[in-house]
Backbone bond lengths (Angstrom), bond angles and torsions (degrees), N, CA, C in turn:
res aa  C-N    CA-C-N  psi(-1)  N-CA   C-N-CA  omega(-1)  CA-C   N-CA-C  phi
1 M - - - 1.468 - - 1.528 110.08 -
2 S 1.305 117.30 137.77 1.458 121.91 179.84 1.526 110.78 -97.28
3 Y 1.346 115.66 128.80 1.460 120.80 179.91 1.522 108.36 -106.55
4 K 1.300 116.77 127.44 1.448 121.48 -179.06 1.524 110.28 -124.33
5 I 1.335 115.74 162.23 1.456 120.95 178.96 1.524 110.59 -57.12
6 K 1.328 117.35 -37.03 1.466 119.94 -177.59 1.523 112.33 -66.94
7 D 1.355 116.18 -15.73 1.459 119.92 177.54 1.524 112.39 -80.94
8 L 1.342 115.72 -13.52 1.454 120.04 179.75 1.526 110.74 -82.33
9 P 1.334 117.48 154.30 1.470 119.76 172.19 1.519 109.47 -56.40
10 I 1.323 116.61 147.74 1.472 120.58 -175.51 1.519 112.27 -54.78
11 D 1.353 117.52 -41.45 1.461 119.54 -176.72 1.524 112.98 -74.78
12 E 1.342 117.83 -2.51 1.453 121.17 176.37 1.528 112.15 -107.56
13 R 1.324 117.06 -0.93 1.449 120.64 179.71 1.527 109.28 -82.93
14 P 1.348 117.81 119.06 1.468 120.73 -174.12 1.528 115.11 -54.91
15 R 1.333 117.74 -42.13 1.467 119.64 -177.71 1.526 111.84 -65.98
16 E 1.330 115.47 -43.40 1.462 119.22 179.02 1.525 110.56 -66.07
17 K 1.314 116.33 -38.91 1.463 120.84 179.04 1.522 110.50 -64.16
18 L 1.336 116.30 -40.03 1.470 120.06 178.65 1.524 110.47 -62.29
19 K 1.326 116.06 -45.32 1.467 119.81 -179.25 1.527 111.48 -63.81
20 A 1.313 116.09 -37.03 1.466 119.89 -175.92 1.520 113.29 -82.10
21 K 1.327 117.30 -36.35 1.463 120.40 -170.93 1.531 114.66 -119.00
22 G 1.347 116.89 -11.36 1.454 119.44 -178.71 1.519 111.28 95.81
23 A 1.347 116.21 148.47 1.465 121.82 -176.45 1.523 112.51 -60.71
24 E 1.344 116.66 -31.19 1.461 120.22 -177.10 1.517 112.82 -66.31
25 N 1.318 117.43 -15.49 1.463 120.95 -178.81 1.528 113.35 -97.54
26 L 1.327 116.36 4.89 1.453 120.26 176.91 1.523 110.76 -92.18
27 S 1.310 115.90 148.73 1.465 120.49 175.82 1.525 109.23 -74.23
28 N 1.339 116.31 166.37 1.460 120.24 176.35 1.524 110.75 -56.74
29 E 1.323 115.91 -43.06 1.458 120.55 -178.65 1.525 111.71 -64.00
30 E 1.322 117.50 -37.98 1.461 120.92 179.42 1.526 111.41 -68.11
31 L 1.329 116.73 -38.67 1.462 119.66 177.24 1.523 110.80 -64.79
32 I 1.332 116.10 -41.72 1.464 119.91 178.10 1.521 110.24 -64.56
33 A 1.326 117.33 -37.94 1.462 121.11 179.06 1.528 110.98 -59.67
34 I 1.315 116.74 -38.95 1.473 120.07 178.28 1.520 110.40 -64.87
35 I 1.338 116.49 -39.55 1.467 120.41 178.74 1.530 110.42 -65.90
36 L 1.333 116.78 -41.13 1.464 121.19 -178.50 1.526 112.32 -69.03
37 R 1.331 116.85 -30.98 1.471 125.01 175.04 1.526 114.49 76.63
38 C 1.319 118.25 -44.07 1.462 119.20 -177.86 1.517 110.73 -147.96
39 G 1.293 114.81 157.84 1.456 120.53 178.77 1.516 111.02 -93.11
40 N 1.331 115.68 -139.48 1.455 120.25 179.66 1.528 109.30 -145.25
41 K 1.313 117.40 -169.72 1.466 121.29 -176.00 1.527 112.83 -65.36
42 E 1.326 116.32 -21.52 1.454 119.91 -173.88 1.518 114.62 -102.79
43 E 1.323 117.52 -20.77 1.462 118.81 -174.90 1.520 111.07 -154.13
44 S 1.319 115.02 155.87 1.465 120.50 176.55 1.514 109.22 -72.76
45 V 1.316 115.95 163.89 1.461 120.20 178.47 1.524 110.89 -62.99
46 K 1.341 116.77 -31.77 1.461 119.61 178.60 1.529 110.46 -67.05
47 D 1.328 116.81 -41.50 1.469 120.37 177.41 1.527 110.95 -66.10
48 L 1.328 116.48 -37.82 1.466 120.67 177.12 1.519 110.45 -62.43
49 A 1.327 116.98 -42.70 1.464 121.34 178.74 1.522 110.96 -63.14
50 I 1.331 116.68 -41.56 1.467 120.97 178.56 1.525 110.19 -62.27
51 R 1.332 115.83 -43.24 1.465 119.67 -179.64 1.526 111.35 -66.67
52 L 1.330 116.73 -37.13 1.463 120.09 176.75 1.529 110.37 -59.37
53 V 1.326 115.96 -47.83 1.474 120.25 -178.86 1.524 110.54 -62.69
54 K 1.325 117.30 -35.83 1.467 120.81 -178.98 1.526 112.55 -68.35
55 T 1.337 117.18 -20.03 1.462 119.53 177.89 1.529 111.72 -75.42
56 L 1.334 117.23 -15.55 1.462 122.05 -178.64 1.521 110.77 -84.70
57 H 1.309 116.16 143.26 1.465 120.35 173.76 1.520 109.42 -63.15
58 S 1.327 116.06 -41.53 1.459 122.98 172.34 1.519 107.11 -149.63
59 F 1.327 117.39 157.69 1.469 120.03 -178.34 1.526 110.92 -59.97
60 H 1.323 115.98 -26.52 1.465 121.92 178.74 1.525 111.43 -59.44
61 D 1.341 117.40 -27.14 1.461 121.30 -177.96 1.526 112.22 -67.16
62 L 1.328 117.22 -14.43 1.461 120.12 178.12 1.528 110.86 -62.02
63 N 1.348 116.37 -24.66 1.468 120.82 178.76 1.516 112.51 -61.05
64 S 1.327 116.89 -30.42 1.465 119.81 -173.98 1.524 113.23 -115.37
65 I 1.329 117.63 10.38 1.460 120.12 -178.67 1.524 109.82 -67.28
66 T 1.314 116.90 145.94 1.456 121.96 -177.30 1.527 111.20 -111.52
67 Y 1.300 114.97 169.13 1.462 121.04 177.07 1.530 110.39 -58.67
68 Q 1.328 115.95 -43.87 1.462 120.36 -179.73 1.516 111.59 -64.09
69 D 1.339 117.02 -37.81 1.470 120.47 177.06 1.533 110.51 -61.20
70 L 1.323 115.67 -43.84 1.461 120.63 -174.57 1.526 112.70 -68.09
71 I 1.330 117.10 -44.42 1.464 118.40 -175.23 1.528 112.08 -73.43
72 K 1.326 116.98 -8.63 1.463 119.97 173.61 1.529 111.89 -77.74
73 I 1.325 115.74 -16.77 1.463 121.13 -179.71 1.524 109.06 -81.61
74 K 1.300 116.57 125.60 1.459 121.13 -179.29 1.532 110.35 -57.04
75 G 1.320 116.17 128.39 1.456 120.91 180.00 1.511 113.83 95.83
76 I 1.338 117.75 -9.82 1.468 121.87 177.97 1.517 107.97 -106.30
77 K 1.323 115.76 109.02 1.455 119.75 177.11 1.534 109.51 -109.81
78 E 1.323 115.62 -168.12 1.466 121.05 -171.56 1.527 113.82 -52.68
79 A 1.327 117.42 -51.90 1.470 120.46 -174.74 1.521 111.65 -62.51
80 K 1.322 117.26 -44.26 1.468 120.45 179.91 1.523 110.70 -66.49
81 A 1.336 116.98 -42.56 1.473 120.53 179.94 1.525 111.13 -61.22
82 I 1.325 116.24 -43.05 1.465 120.78 -179.49 1.534 110.49 -64.91
83 S 1.323 116.58 -41.89 1.471 120.23 179.39 1.527 111.23 -61.83
84 I 1.328 115.69 -43.67 1.469 119.69 179.66 1.522 110.56 -62.66
85 L 1.326 116.99 -48.17 1.470 121.11 -177.85 1.527 111.54 -63.46
86 A 1.336 116.53 -38.24 1.468 120.04 178.57 1.521 110.64 -64.17
87 C 1.327 117.33 -41.51 1.468 121.01 179.42 1.526 111.39 -67.01
88 I 1.333 116.84 -39.72 1.464 120.52 178.12 1.522 110.22 -62.45
89 E 1.331 116.46 -45.59 1.458 120.17 -179.04 1.528 111.18 -65.05
90 L 1.322 117.08 -39.77 1.458 120.59 177.95 1.525 110.14 -61.91
91 G 1.339 116.40 -41.67 1.458 120.21 177.86 1.515 111.90 -60.99
92 K 1.332 116.87 -42.79 1.467 120.79 178.83 1.526 110.72 -61.77
93 R 1.326 115.46 -41.89 1.467 119.23 -178.33 1.523 111.39 -68.19
94 L 1.325 116.83 -36.91 1.460 119.96 178.44 1.529 111.00 -64.60
95 V 1.332 115.89 -37.33 1.466 119.81 178.35 1.526 109.95 -61.45
96 N 1.340 115.24 -36.14 1.464 119.57 -174.44 1.529 114.45 -95.56
97 V 1.341 115.62 0.67 1.467 118.22 179.53 1.527 109.88 -64.39
98 R 1.281 116.50 131.91 1.455 121.00 176.73 1.530 108.49 -164.63
99 Q 1.273 115.44 159.70 1.460 120.70 174.27 1.518 106.95 -88.92
100 S 1.318 114.98 98.85 1.460 119.76 -168.77 1.525 113.26 -59.67
101 Q 1.330 118.37 -33.02 1.459 119.05 -179.56 1.528 112.00 -64.30
102 K 1.336 117.71 -22.22 1.457 121.08 -177.79 1.527 112.68 -93.60
103 D 1.343 116.75 -7.95 1.456 119.90 176.78 1.520 108.69 -78.12
104 K 1.302 116.04 119.30 1.454 120.54 -179.93 1.518 109.19 -112.01
105 I 1.324 115.50 129.06 1.460 121.16 -179.52 1.523 109.14 -92.47
106 T 1.324 115.92 117.44 1.465 119.75 177.33 1.522 112.48 -113.12
107 N 1.335 117.01 -21.49 1.468 119.80 179.72 1.531 109.03 -161.16
108 A 1.340 115.23 177.20 1.459 120.42 -177.60 1.528 112.75 -65.92
109 E 1.310 116.50 -28.47 1.463 119.47 179.22 1.528 110.72 -65.50
110 D 1.339 117.15 -35.91 1.468 120.40 175.46 1.528 110.28 -59.86
111 I 1.323 115.58 -42.15 1.466 121.06 -179.59 1.523 110.05 -64.43
112 Y 1.314 115.79 -45.34 1.466 120.81 179.60 1.526 110.87 -60.24
113 D 1.322 116.24 -44.07 1.464 120.34 -179.55 1.531 111.92 -62.00
114 L 1.330 116.49 -34.90 1.453 120.92 -178.61 1.529 112.90 -74.50
115 F 1.337 116.81 -29.37 1.460 119.47 -169.47 1.519 115.98 -115.05
116 R 1.312 118.62 -9.98 1.469 118.26 -174.38 1.529 112.50 -62.56
117 T 1.348 117.64 -35.09 1.466 118.75 -179.83 1.525 112.13 -70.52
118 K 1.328 116.92 -17.40 1.460 120.21 -178.86 1.526 112.53 -80.57
119 V 1.330 117.40 -12.95 1.461 119.24 -176.29 1.529 112.14 -110.35
120 I 1.337 117.26 6.03 1.461 120.70 -179.07 1.527 110.09 -58.54
121 N 1.332 115.44 121.31 1.471 123.43 176.27 1.520 114.81 64.36
122 L 1.332 118.19 15.86 1.460 118.98 176.22 1.522 109.92 -68.66
123 K 1.323 115.80 135.82 1.465 120.79 179.87 1.528 111.44 -97.69
124 Q 1.329 116.44 -10.95 1.462 121.51 179.63 1.525 109.72 -121.72
125 E 1.330 115.06 158.84 1.462 119.01 174.68 1.531 108.73 -76.10
126 K 1.331 114.69 139.79 1.462 121.21 172.65 1.518 107.87 -123.85
127 L 1.309 115.95 135.17 1.458 121.38 176.37 1.522 108.70 -105.33
128 F 1.332 115.67 119.22 1.457 122.20 177.66 1.533 109.27 -105.81
129 A 1.309 115.87 146.67 1.466 121.41 172.13 1.525 108.53 -117.69
130 I 1.323 115.36 133.95 1.460 121.37 175.87 1.529 107.25 -111.25
131 F 1.320 115.76 125.30 1.453 120.54 -178.54 1.526 109.55 -105.66
132 L 1.317 116.39 129.01 1.462 122.27 -173.27 1.523 112.13 -117.22
133 N 1.358 114.96 156.40 1.460 119.97 171.02 1.531 109.11 -95.41
134 T 1.319 116.28 -170.13 1.469 119.84 -176.38 1.522 113.42 -66.07
135 K 1.341 117.06 -20.47 1.463 121.55 -179.37 1.533 112.56 -94.37
136 N 1.332 115.93 10.83 1.471 121.69 -176.85 1.529 112.46 64.27
137 E 1.336 116.45 25.48 1.450 121.47 174.79 1.526 109.02 -90.52
138 V 1.316 116.14 144.14 1.459 121.09 -178.33 1.524 110.49 -73.50
139 I 1.323 115.85 119.88 1.457 121.40 173.75 1.527 109.46 -83.37
140 H 1.327 114.38 -43.14 1.461 120.34 -174.62 1.524 108.50 -167.16
141 D 1.319 116.15 152.34 1.463 119.65 169.21 1.515 108.49 -138.44
142 E 1.312 116.34 150.94 1.462 119.79 -179.30 1.513 111.29 -157.35
143 V 1.328 114.73 159.60 1.460 120.63 173.85 1.519 107.74 -78.69
144 I 1.332 115.44 122.23 1.455 120.59 -179.48 1.518 110.91 -91.74
145 F 1.336 115.15 -34.82 1.461 118.06 -175.74 1.518 110.70 -155.79
146 I 1.331 116.45 143.25 1.457 122.69 172.47 1.517 107.30 -113.97
147 G 1.321 116.48 123.64 1.460 121.63 -173.65 1.514 113.56 -67.86
148 T 1.301 115.29 155.52 1.460 123.22 173.58 1.514 108.40 -124.78
149 Q 1.306 116.83 178.31 1.461 120.26 179.64 1.525 111.29 -65.09
150 N 1.316 116.02 -27.70 1.465 119.47 -175.41 1.523 113.82 -100.30
151 K 1.335 116.07 -11.66 1.462 118.84 -175.72 1.508 109.63 -153.70
152 S 1.330 116.92 132.52 1.466 119.29 179.75 1.522 112.35 -128.11
153 I 1.328 117.55 -1.03 1.462 120.98 -179.44 1.519 109.29 -126.30
154 T 1.299 116.24 135.81 1.455 121.30 -178.38 1.529 111.03 -90.22
155 H 1.305 115.57 173.35 1.460 120.86 177.67 1.529 109.40 -80.63
156 P 1.333 117.81 138.95 1.476 120.96 179.54 1.522 113.99 -54.31
157 R 1.327 116.02 -30.04 1.467 120.19 -178.50 1.528 111.15 -56.60
158 E 1.330 117.25 -40.63 1.459 121.22 -178.49 1.522 111.36 -64.42
159 I 1.319 116.04 -36.84 1.466 121.14 -179.80 1.520 110.81 -68.10
160 F 1.314 116.63 -49.62 1.463 119.75 -174.62 1.532 112.63 -77.13
161 N 1.322 117.89 -26.63 1.470 119.09 171.76 1.522 110.12 -61.84
162 A 1.344 115.56 -42.78 1.469 119.81 178.93 1.524 110.89 -67.91
163 A 1.337 117.03 -37.56 1.464 121.15 179.26 1.529 111.04 -62.90
164 I 1.321 116.11 -44.98 1.465 120.88 179.65 1.528 110.73 -66.34
165 K 1.329 115.68 -41.44 1.462 120.83 178.92 1.526 111.37 -58.44
166 N 1.332 116.77 -35.11 1.463 121.38 -178.11 1.526 113.38 -95.95
167 S 1.340 116.27 11.15 1.468 122.27 177.57 1.527 111.98 55.85
168 A 1.319 116.47 39.20 1.461 120.90 179.96 1.516 110.98 -76.48
169 V 1.324 115.47 146.27 1.468 120.17 173.79 1.530 110.46 -110.92
170 K 1.325 116.50 -11.12 1.465 122.01 176.60 1.524 108.34 -144.28
171 L 1.324 115.21 160.39 1.451 120.66 -174.25 1.525 110.58 -138.41
172 I 1.315 116.53 141.06 1.457 122.62 171.45 1.523 107.34 -131.14
173 L 1.316 116.35 137.72 1.460 121.39 176.21 1.521 110.12 -108.29
174 V 1.322 115.78 144.86 1.457 121.84 177.32 1.519 107.54 -137.75
175 H 1.320 116.54 132.36 1.462 117.39 169.56 1.516 109.77 -145.33
176 N 1.316 115.05 158.02 1.458 120.89 -176.60 1.523 111.61 -102.26
177 H 1.319 115.47 153.31 1.459 122.26 168.65 1.522 107.48 -112.68
178 P 1.332 118.04 107.30 1.478 120.52 -177.03 1.522 113.91 -58.52
179 T 1.348 117.54 -22.24 1.464 120.60 179.63 1.520 112.26 -69.49
180 G 1.341 116.47 -19.64 1.461 120.24 -175.76 1.512 113.31 93.87
181 D 1.337 117.41 -15.17 1.466 122.14 177.16 1.526 108.06 -87.31
182 V 1.328 116.48 115.26 1.462 119.96 -175.02 1.532 113.15 -92.89
183 T 1.314 117.38 9.08 1.466 120.87 177.33 1.525 109.29 -63.69
184 P 1.333 118.48 128.47 1.468 119.58 -178.88 1.525 111.82 -68.22
185 S 1.318 116.09 139.19 1.461 121.17 175.40 1.526 109.02 -81.19
186 N 1.314 116.83 169.36 1.465 120.32 176.31 1.525 110.32 -60.51
187 E 1.325 116.00 -36.34 1.464 120.05 178.07 1.529 110.63 -65.40
188 D 1.337 117.12 -40.23 1.468 121.31 177.07 1.528 110.50 -60.15
189 I 1.309 115.83 -43.94 1.470 120.74 -177.12 1.531 110.54 -65.56
190 K 1.323 116.61 -46.71 1.465 120.25 -179.53 1.525 111.02 -64.11
191 F 1.318 116.21 -41.25 1.458 121.13 179.51 1.527 110.61 -62.26
192 T 1.328 116.51 -43.76 1.466 121.47 -179.68 1.521 110.82 -63.53
193 E 1.316 116.72 -43.19 1.472 120.76 178.68 1.530 110.45 -61.48
194 N 1.319 116.25 -39.95 1.462 121.09 179.89 1.521 111.48 -65.47
195 I 1.329 116.08 -45.28 1.469 120.25 179.22 1.529 110.47 -64.30
196 K 1.323 116.76 -38.59 1.463 120.45 178.42 1.530 110.58 -60.10
197 K 1.318 116.90 -46.53 1.475 121.34 -178.57 1.528 111.21 -62.88
198 I 1.329 115.91 -45.17 1.469 119.48 -179.58 1.525 110.23 -65.25
199 G 1.332 116.85 -42.39 1.457 120.85 179.14 1.517 112.61 -59.43
200 E 1.323 115.99 -40.19 1.471 120.28 178.37 1.518 111.03 -65.55
201 M 1.329 116.55 -36.82 1.463 120.73 -178.23 1.525 112.23 -69.60
202 I 1.327 116.83 -38.43 1.465 118.63 -175.44 1.523 112.74 -98.62
203 G 1.316 117.73 -1.27 1.465 120.63 175.01 1.513 115.27 86.20
204 I 1.324 117.31 21.52 1.470 121.28 173.78 1.532 106.68 -125.64
205 P 1.330 116.61 82.58 1.467 119.99 -173.04 1.520 114.15 -65.97
206 L 1.326 115.15 145.00 1.458 122.00 174.46 1.521 108.00 -83.09
207 M 1.324 116.79 115.47 1.460 121.40 -176.31 1.533 112.46 -84.54
208 D 1.323 116.53 -32.23 1.462 120.12 179.53 1.518 108.82 -167.46
209 H 1.314 114.83 158.03 1.454 122.51 169.94 1.523 105.07 -130.79
210 V 1.322 116.17 117.78 1.462 120.79 -174.69 1.524 109.74 -114.81
211 I 1.320 115.50 125.77 1.464 121.31 175.70 1.524 106.66 -98.84
212 I 1.327 116.04 130.28 1.466 118.54 -174.76 1.531 111.96 -128.91
213 S 1.308 113.94 153.04 1.463 122.20 167.28 1.524 105.38 -124.79
214 E 1.309 117.24 -169.80 1.465 119.05 179.92 1.525 112.19 -70.66
215 T 1.338 116.89 -19.80 1.468 119.79 -174.04 1.523 114.91 -127.67
216 H 1.335 118.38 -11.82 1.467 120.68 -175.00 1.522 110.38 -138.85
217 F 1.333 114.91 167.59 1.457 119.40 172.79 1.524 110.03 -149.85
218 F 1.319 114.98 157.96 1.464 122.84 176.52 1.515 107.42 -128.94
219 S 1.326 116.75 127.16 1.453 122.35 -179.54 1.528 109.98 -109.93
220 F 1.333 116.47 123.45 1.463 120.23 175.95 1.523 110.12 -63.06
221 F 1.322 116.95 -38.16 1.455 120.23 -179.21 1.536 110.89 -64.98
222 D 1.320 116.34 -46.59 1.462 120.22 -179.07 1.516 112.73 -63.15
223 H 1.328 115.96 -28.36 1.464 120.10 179.44 1.539 112.42 -95.40
224 H 1.342 114.46 16.38 1.480 120.51 175.57 1.524 112.67 56.77
225 M 1.330 115.41 39.53 1.465 120.69 -179.72 1.518 111.32 -109.24
226 L 1.337 116.46 13.89 1.456 121.77 175.57 1.518 110.05 -126.37
């Protein structure tokens, strides 16, 4: 037997509920059901959405779900998996949308607030560079390096080439520790000292290096290590 959304009572149909009450009043499962659009021969799209959510350890894990993870779920094929991933990515981008020229860095907490959503569920270290103007306003930020098992620190040349390209007069580095422990390693300390020296020589000073997790941060500047 085929179960369809139209077989559900009107007040249980996610699309009708959204139109009547607004998207904010839908459950996670109902929102996913709208993205999935249709169910299959064995279950309604709402039941499929519920089952998808039940496969997660927590709903938060949806942030890091992959295409391969999704197509392993019975009833989720290519089109549905792609739709889900596109919506997740759009949500992440909306969270991070900002007018970068108006973001002003005054302390390490500002940096943490800007970047903590970018490291949610990351399994690898990412090194970000923030390029500032004379007013400590963000000109641009970008991922400089993604760590591997054999290497987690990039060459200074890549950082300062990007800084010069973006006409930066100041620099801030940010990277995550996937373990959640934001204590700097000896390699982190040596790398920071090296970047500081090079920045002083070429006139693009390193203002801070902040190590972040989803819940904590460590500032080299605040700990008088710069």
